[in-house]
C-alpha positions as a Markdown table, in Angstrom:
| # | Residue | x | y | z |
|---|---|---|---|---|
| 1 | Met | -101.4 | 85.4 | 146.6 |
| 2 | Lys | -100.5 | 85.4 | 142.7 |
| 3 | Pro | -101.1 | 82.3 | 140.8 |
| 4 | Leu | -98.2 | 79.6 | 140.8 |
| 5 | Asn | -96.8 | 80.4 | 136.6 |
| 6 | Tyr | -97.0 | 84.5 | 137.9 |
| 7 | Ala | -95.1 | 83.9 | 140.9 |
| 8 | Ile | -92.6 | 81.6 | 138.8 |
| 9 | Leu | -92.1 | 85.1 | 136.5 |
| 10 | Lys | -91.7 | 86.7 | 139.3 |
| 11 | His | -88.6 | 85.2 | 140.9 |
| 12 | Phe | -87.5 | 85.5 | 137.1 |
| 13 | Thr | -87.2 | 89.4 | 138.3 |
| 14 | Lys | -85.3 | 89.0 | 141.5 |
| 15 | Val | -82.5 | 86.5 | 141.1 |
| 16 | Glu | -79.5 | 86.7 | 138.1 |
| 17 | Glu | -80.4 | 83.1 | 137.6 |
| 18 | Ala | -82.5 | 79.8 | 138.7 |
| 19 | Ser | -83.0 | 76.1 | 137.2 |
| 20 | Ala | -86.5 | 74.5 | 138.1 |
| 21 | Asp | -85.2 | 72.9 | 140.8 |
| 22 | Asp | -84.4 | 76.8 | 141.9 |
| 23 | Val | -88.1 | 77.7 | 141.4 |
| 24 | Ile | -89.2 | 74.4 | 143.5 |
| 25 | Glu | -87.3 | 75.6 | 146.9 |
| 26 | Ala | -87.4 | 79.4 | 146.6 |
| 27 | Leu | -91.9 | 78.8 | 146.6 |
| 28 | Lys | -92.4 | 76.5 | 147.9 |
| 29 | Gly | -92.7 | 78.1 | 151.1 |
| 30 | Asp | -95.9 | 80.0 | 149.6 |
| 31 | Tyr | -97.1 | 77.1 | 147.1 |
| 32 | Gly | -96.0 | 73.5 | 148.3 |
| 33 | Asn | -99.3 | 72.7 | 148.8 |
| 34 | Phe | -99.5 | 73.0 | 145.2 |
| 35 | Lys | -100.0 | 70.2 | 142.9 |
| 36 | Ala | -98.1 | 72.0 | 139.7 |
| 37 | Leu | -95.2 | 72.8 | 141.8 |
| 38 | Lys | -93.8 | 69.8 | 140.1 |
| 39 | Lys | -90.3 | 69.6 | 138.6 |
| 40 | Lys | -92.0 | 68.5 | 135.0 |
| 41 | Ala | -94.7 | 71.3 | 135.4 |
| 42 | Val | -92.4 | 73.9 | 136.3 |
| 43 | Ile | -90.3 | 72.8 | 133.6 |
| 44 | Asn | -92.6 | 73.2 | 131.3 |
| 45 | Ala | -94.1 | 76.5 | 132.6 |
| 46 | Leu | -90.0 | 77.8 | 132.1 |
| 47 | Met | -90.0 | 76.4 | 128.4 |
| 48 | Thr | -93.5 | 78.0 | 128.3 |
| 49 | Ala | -91.9 | 81.4 | 129.1 |
| 50 | Glu | -88.9 | 80.8 | 127.0 |
| 51 | Ala | -90.8 | 80.4 | 123.1 |
| 52 | Asn | -92.8 | 83.8 | 124.6 |
| 53 | Gly | -89.2 | 85.4 | 125.3 |
| 54 | Leu | -89.6 | 86.2 | 128.6 |
| 55 | Leu | -86.8 | 83.8 | 129.6 |
| 56 | Glu | -83.4 | 82.8 | 128.2 |
| 57 | Glu | -81.5 | 80.4 | 128.0 |
| 58 | Thr | -78.6 | 80.9 | 130.4 |
| 59 | Arg | -76.2 | 77.4 | 131.0 |
| 60 | Phe | -76.5 | 74.2 | 131.2 |
| 61 | Glu | -74.8 | 71.1 | 134.0 |
| 62 | Leu | -75.6 | 67.2 | 134.9 |
| 63 | Asp | -76.2 | 66.3 | 138.1 |
| 64 | Asn | -74.7 | 63.8 | 139.5 |
| 65 | Asn | -78.1 | 61.7 | 138.1 |
| 66 | Gly | -77.0 | 62.4 | 134.8 |
| 67 | Glu | -80.4 | 64.8 | 134.7 |
| 68 | Leu | -79.7 | 68.2 | 132.7 |
| 69 | Ile | -79.9 | 71.2 | 134.6 |
| 70 | Val | -81.0 | 74.1 | 132.5 |
| 71 | Tyr | -80.5 | 77.3 | 134.2 |
| 72 | Tyr | -82.6 | 80.8 | 132.4 |
| 73 | His | -82.6 | 84.1 | 133.5 |
| 74 | Ala | -84.9 | 87.2 | 133.1 |
| 75 | Asn | -83.0 | 89.7 | 129.9 |
| 76 | Glu | -83.6 | 93.0 | 130.8 |
| 77 | Glu | -86.9 | 93.4 | 128.3 |
| 78 | Gly | -88.1 | 90.1 | 129.4 |
| 79 | Ala | -88.8 | 91.2 | 133.0 |
| 80 | Ala | -90.0 | 94.5 | 132.1 |
| 81 | Thr | -92.2 | 93.1 | 130.5 |
| 82 | Ile | -93.1 | 91.1 | 133.8 |
| 83 | Asn | -93.5 | 93.1 | 136.2 |
| 84 | Asn | -95.5 | 95.5 | 133.9 |
| 85 | Tyr | -98.5 | 92.8 | 133.4 |
| 86 | Ile | -97.2 | 91.0 | 137.1 |
| 87 | Lys | -97.5 | 93.8 | 139.6 |
| 88 | Asp | -95.7 | 92.6 | 143.2 |
């Protein structure tokens, strides 16, 4: 099993885009017991990946509670870098 942050990054090489909630939903089967699989920690991981050029923000929207949802994707170069360093 990969470290959680690696699994988060690899997820973006397999989807067009995703939000923190999408990532949590996709990974909860394998990582559901991890304390770091919480929304705040996942958002932090996504923002760090964006700051490092691995992910890009694609769009924003508000949920029914008025909470901001940010969607990210791995561009071609980011996905190549992720796949180069994190093998399946």
